N, C-alpha and C positions, 0 to 999 in steps of 0.2 A: 566394391564399386559403389559410387554415390547413387542415392535413390533417383536423382534426376536423370542420370544416364540410363538407369533401368527403365524409367518411364519413357524416355526417348526411344529406346529399343522396342518397347512394347507397342508404342504408337506406330512405328514404321512396320513392324511385323504385322500389325492389324491391317494396314493399308496394303501390304504385299499379299496378304491372304485374300483380300477382296479382289485385287486386280489380277493376281497370278503373274507369271512371266509371259512375255510376248512370243508369238510364233509367226509363221509366214502369212497368216490371215490377218495379222495386226497391221494397221496402217503405219507407215514409216519403217516397218520391219519386213515388208513383203518380199524383198529381194535379198534378204540376209538370213540364212538358215542357221540358227544357233542351237540346233539339236545336240551338237557335240558338247554343249554346256548343260542345257536343260535335261538331257538324257543321261548325264554322268552323275556320279556320286562324289562330288567334291567336298572334301573335309577341310575344316579350318586348319591352317598351318600352325605348328607348335611354336610357342614363344621361343625365340632363339637370339643369339648374338651373331654378329657378322664375323665369321671365322676366316673367310677368304674373300678379300675385296676384289671386285672386277678390275681389270687392268685400267680401264678408263678412269676409275676413281683417282688413282695416283696422278694421272695426267692433269685432271681437272682441278686437283687440290692446289696447283700452282696459281690458279687464276680466280678461284671461287672460295667463298665460305660454304661449308657443307654440313648438312644434317641428314643422317641416314635414317631410313625406315626399313626395318627388317621384319618380315612376316607380319606386317601391319602395325608394328610397334615402333614409335619414334625413339631412337637412341639419343636422348637429349639429357645429358648430365647437368647438375647444377654448375659445374665448372664451365661447361660449354655455354650455358645460358649467360653466365657472367661475362664470358669472352665476347658475346654478341649483344650485350645489354645496352651498348651505346646506340644501337640502331633498332633493336627489336624488343618487344615486350612479349613474354610467354605466358600470360595469364590464361589458365585453362577453364575459365568460366564458361559454362555450357550455354548461357543465355542466347548467344548469337549464332550458335550452330544451327544451320538450316535457314539462316536469314536470306541467303541468295538462292537456295535450292528447294526449300520446302514448297514454294508456290507451284512449281512446275515439275519437280522431280518425281519420277515414277519408276516402276519396274526395278532395274538394277540399282537405282538410287535408294529405293526402300530396302532392297536386299543388303546394301552396304550399311544402312542405318540400323537394321534389325540385327546385324551380325557384329556391331561395333564392339571392338575390344579396347582400342585406345584411339586417340586423336591428337592432332596438333593445332593449337590456336596461336597464330603469329600476328602481332600488331606491328606495323611498320611506321616508325615515327618520321615526321618531317625533319629533314636535315641532309647532310651529305649522302649521296647515293651509295658510296662504298662499293665493295666487290659484288659481282653477281652472287646470288644465293643458289646453291645447287642442292636439290632435294631428291636423291635417288631412292627408288622404291625397289627393294630386293626380296625375292622369295628364296629361302634356303631350306633344304631338307631332302632326304633320300626317298620320302614317300611319293607315291604316284597320286595324281588327281588331288592336289591341294590348292586351297584358295586363300587369298588375303583380301581384306577390305580396308585399305588405308584411307584415312579421312584427314583432310587438311582444310583449315579455314584461315585465309589471309585477309587481314583488315588493314587498309591503308588509311592513315589519318589524312585530313585535308592537307594538300600540298606535298604529300610524301611521294617518293620515287623508289622503284624496285626493279631490278633485273633478276628474273626468276627462271631457273632451269629445272625441269623434271625429267626423269628417265625411269625405265623399267628393265629389270634383269632378274635372272634366277640361276641357281646352281643346284645340282643334285641329279639332273637327268630325267626327272619325271615330268608328267603333264601338269602344268600349273595354270591358274586362272587369277589374273590381277583384276580386281573389281574396285577401281579407284574413284574417289569423289574429291574434287577440289572446289571449294567455294572462295570467291574473291569479292570483297565488298570494298568499293573504291570511294573514298571521301572526295569532297570538292577539289578540283584541280590536281588530283593525284595522277601519277603516271606509272604504268607497268609495261615492261617488255617481257614476254613469257614464251619460253622455248620448251617444247615437249619433244623428246627423243624416244621413239618407239622402235627399237631394234632387237626385240626379244627373239629367241630361237623359235624354230618351227614347231616345237612341242608346247608352246605357250599360247594362251588366249589372253588378250589385253583389252579390257573395257575401261576407257578413261572418260569420266563425266566431269564437265567443267561448267560451273554456274557463276556468272559474273553480274554483279549489280553495280551500276555506275551512277554516281551523283554529279552535280553540276560541273561541267568543264573537265571531267576526267577523260583520260585517254588510255585505252587498252589495245595492245598489239600482240596477238598470239601467233606463233609459228609452230608447225608440226612437221616432223620428219618421220615418216612411217615406212619402215623397210623390213619388218620382220613380224613374227607371230603367225600362227596358223589361222587364227580368227581374231580380228581386232575391230574396235569401234571407238571413234572419237565423237563425243556428243557435247555440243556447246549450247548453252542457253544464256544469251547476253541481253540483259534488260537495261535499256537506256532510260533511266527513270526521271532525269531532270535535264534541263536545257544544255545545249552546247557540248554534248558528249561525243566522243569519237571512238569507234571500234573497228579494228582490222583483224582478220584472220587469214593467214596464208598457210597452205598445206602442200606437201609434196609426198606422193605415194609411189613407191617402187615395188610393183607387184609381179611375182613370178612363183612358179612351183606350187600352184594351187592355193596360194595365200588368198584370203578373202578379207577385204577391209570395207568398213562402212563408216562414212563420215556424214554427220547430221548436225548442221550449224543453223541455229535459229536466233535471229536478232529481233527483239521487240522494241520498236520505236514508240515509247510511251510518252515522250515529251517533244516539243518543237525544237527546231534548229540543231538536230543531231545528224551525224553522218555514220554510215557503216560501209565497209567494203570487205567482201570475202572472195578469195581466189584459191581454187583448188586445182592442182596439176598432178597428173598421173602418167607414169610410164609403165606399161604392162606387157608381159609376154609369158609363154610357157604356162598357160592355164591360170595366170593371175587374174583375180576378179576384184571388182570394187564397185561400190555404189556411193555416189556423192549427192547429198541433198542439201540445198540451201533454201532457207525460208526467211523472208523479211515481212514482219507484220507492222504496218503503219497505223497507229491508233487515230481516232477521229480528231483528237486535239494536237496531234504531232505534225503541225504545219511546218513547211520549210525543211522537211526531212530529205535526206539524200542517201539512197541505198543502192549499192552496186554489187552484183554477183557475177563471177566469171568462172567457167569450168573449161579446162584445156587438157586434152588427153593425146598421148602418142601410143598407138598399138604397134608392137614390133612383130607380131605374127597373128595368125588367124585363130589361135586358141584362146587368146586373152579376151576379157569382157569387162568393160567399164560402163556403168550406167550413170547418167547425169540428170538431176531433177531440180532445176532452179524454180523457185516459187515466190510470188509476191502476193500479199494480201493488203490492199490499200483502202483505207477508210477516210483519209484526208484528201483534200482537193488541190493543195498547193505543195506539190512534192516533185522530186526528181529521182526516178527509180529506173533501173535497167538491169537486165541479165542477159548472159550469152553463154553459149556452149559450143566448143569445137572439138572434133575428134578426127584423127587421121594417122598417116604414117609420116616418117621423115620425108621432107620435101626433096624429090629427086633432082630438081633444078639446083637447090642449094648444095646437095651432095656433089653434083657435077661441077658446080662452080669452084668448090673447095679443092676438088681433085685437079682442076686445071691450074690451081695455084700451088701444086706440088704435094698436097696431102694424099695419103693412101685412102682407100675407101673406109677402112677401119678408123683411121685418124679423123676423117671427115665426120663419120657417125658420132665419134666421141665428142668432137667440138660442138656439134649441133645439140646433142643430148645434154651436155653440161651447160650450154647456154640456156636451154629450156629449164633445167633444174635450178639454175643459179638465182632465179627470182626469189626463192625462199630466203636467201641470206642477203639480198640487196638491202642496204641500209641498216643491217644488223650491227649494233655497237658491241657492247660487252667486252671491250678490249680485244684480247687475243682469241676470244671464243669464235668470232666470225671466221677467222682463218682456219681454225680447227674444224668448223662445220663444213667449210668448203672442201677441205681435204677429206673429211668423212664421206661427203656426197660423192666425190670422185672415186674413192675406194669402193663404196657400195655399188656404184654403177658399172664397175669393171666387167661384171658378168653380163651386162646388158649390151655390150658392144659386139659380141660375137655374132 
């Protein structure tokens, strides 16, 4: 292993030793009990190859270019690099690792860095957008309580465009812990549409940390579908570093069966004339739990900023619990900022109206829930991927109609 990687791991290990891991006394983690992870003895997964591909992989191969990561190791041969070389550069220089995350990353970010086995650095060139890039992260192994720390750095050159999809899966039946870190550095006027699919089984814990650094005129749009995992967390840190940047994050959480999800989205407006919008939607029942925190910080020099946060929840029974925490910190005086949160049940008047038009009660519930959930894929391009995601949401929600 190169010396610079060893130094990088030592630095992160030192930071982690000083801070420790959070607990329910830690701000921003108060309503998210992670003792199932901190109290367990998770071992690093063995280096492996992908012996059994999840069914979804074969379906997505028709529409995407794909690079697998198995047990934290990217399966990227020289032949595969050559096939994608017209769009991407795969220089593994460590110099820019941490460029988007080191300033504000902590806790599980440092755990990822201190446990680094391998990493992917992907530079996207300006030119034709090409197919969406699919980067599934898979844990394979018969052992119980295993962990991986996949690390990805995506660098978009000025004017480059990318459609990126990430997902999490495992095989072997044991308890697993994904501790993933993705950094995205966006050059001037670059564009990225980023779809994250979190449908792991109920024996999995999925922590997905995303750090985005945006330069002049860049546009980031992230979408998250969260419908699995016993314990899961999506953590965003989006830094709008230069003027005229745009950032959007849309999330849909389907919670049931004592699943617990934590979403923490922070947008730093560090420059003027930038906009951000975050919208989180949740449908929960059967002891499903979730905490959604949005935080926008408007710096003193970030005049003409526009920041919007929206949280919308449907609770289908009395056992579900969703917490919503919109927050604004504003230091500039010429801004437009707002936040809102709504929670409730399906509207009985809307249910009644649909039933007067010939729908059964079950069909009416299905129509309303799918209309609520469809916001996630509104405007999603990616060719046939949008249709696939709509079908996936419909299937995932079947159990919520009863």
